[in-house]
C-alpha positions as CSV (number, residue, x, y, z in Angstrom):
1,M,1.4,32.4,64.0
2,S,3.5,32.1,60.9
3,V,4.2,28.4,61.6
4,G,0.4,27.7,61.5
5,I,0.0,29.5,58.2
6,A,2.9,27.6,56.7
7,Q,1.4,24.3,57.8
8,I,-2.0,25.3,56.4
9,V,-0.4,26.3,53.1
10,E,1.5,23.0,52.9
11,E,-1.6,21.0,53.6
12,F,-3.4,22.9,50.9
13,R,-0.7,22.1,48.4
14,T,-0.9,18.4,49.3
15,V,-4.6,18.3,48.8
16,L,-4.3,20.3,45.6
17,R,-1.7,17.8,44.2
18,Q,-3.9,14.9,45.1
19,E,-6.9,16.4,43.4
20,L,-5.0,17.3,40.3
21,T,-3.5,13.8,40.1
22,A,-6.9,12.3,40.3
23,L,-8.3,14.5,37.6
24,L,-5.4,13.8,35.3
25,Q,-5.7,10.0,35.8
26,A,-9.5,9.9,35.3
27,P,-10.8,8.9,31.9
28,P,-12.3,11.8,29.9
29,T,-16.1,11.9,30.2
30,V,-17.9,12.1,26.8
31,P,-21.6,12.4,26.7
32,A,-23.2,9.2,25.4
33,D,-25.3,11.1,22.9
34,A,-22.3,13.0,21.5
35,V,-22.6,13.4,17.8
36,G,-19.7,13.2,15.4
37,G,-18.7,12.5,11.9
38,I,-17.0,9.6,10.1
39,E,-13.9,10.0,12.4
40,L,-16.1,9.2,15.4
41,A,-17.5,6.1,13.7
42,M,-14.0,5.0,12.7
43,E,-12.7,5.5,16.3
44,I,-15.5,3.6,18.0
45,T,-15.9,0.7,15.5
46,R,-12.2,0.5,14.5
47,L,-13.3,0.1,10.9
48,S,-11.9,1.8,7.9
49,K,-13.7,4.7,6.2
50,S,-14.6,2.7,3.2
51,R,-16.2,-0.1,5.4
52,I,-18.2,2.6,7.3
53,Y,-19.5,4.0,4.0
54,A,-20.4,0.4,2.9
55,L,-22.3,-0.2,6.1
56,V,-24.1,3.1,5.8
57,Q,-25.1,2.3,2.2
58,K,-26.6,-1.0,3.3
59,R,-28.3,0.7,6.3
60,G,-26.2,-1.4,8.7
61,L,-25.3,1.6,10.9
62,K,-27.7,4.2,12.3
63,H,-26.7,7.6,11.0
64,G,-28.0,11.0,10.0
65,K,-27.2,12.9,6.9
66,R,-27.3,16.7,6.4
67,G,-26.2,17.6,2.9
68,N,-23.3,15.4,2.0
69,K,-22.1,14.9,5.6
70,L,-22.8,11.8,7.7
71,Y,-23.4,12.1,11.4
72,F,-23.3,9.3,14.0
73,K,-24.4,9.2,17.7
74,R,-21.8,7.7,20.0
75,S,-24.5,5.7,21.8
76,D,-25.7,4.2,18.5
77,L,-22.2,3.2,17.6
78,L,-21.5,1.6,21.0
79,E,-24.8,-0.3,20.8
80,W,-23.9,-1.6,17.3
81,V,-20.5,-2.8,18.5
82,E,-22.1,-4.4,21.6
83,K,-24.7,-6.3,19.4
84,G,-21.8,-7.8,17.5
85,M,-20.2,-9.3,20.6
86,R,-20.2,-13.1,20.6
87,Q,-21.1,-15.2,23.6
88,E,-18.3,-17.2,25.3
89,K,-18.4,-20.9,24.4
90,Q,-18.7,-23.3,27.3
91,V,-15.8,-25.7,27.3
92,K,-16.5,-29.1,28.6
């Protein structure tokens, strides 16, 4: 009987290791409508803080403002980056 239990425990450990490895290797899931500040905008667009402020001033980036804080939606920033992608040129 103890051999059966030992085998079950070992199989459980193997499955647990596989699941933990899969979880650790999976990219973190962040909601598309996550809201963040200037740091989020800098991370997604890879632009400097001063460039972000310049785009906000020219209304080039969708943003919200509460008091003196700027807020950005992750989905809006990703859409802005996607719109700036250029098409591949066909080489003859």
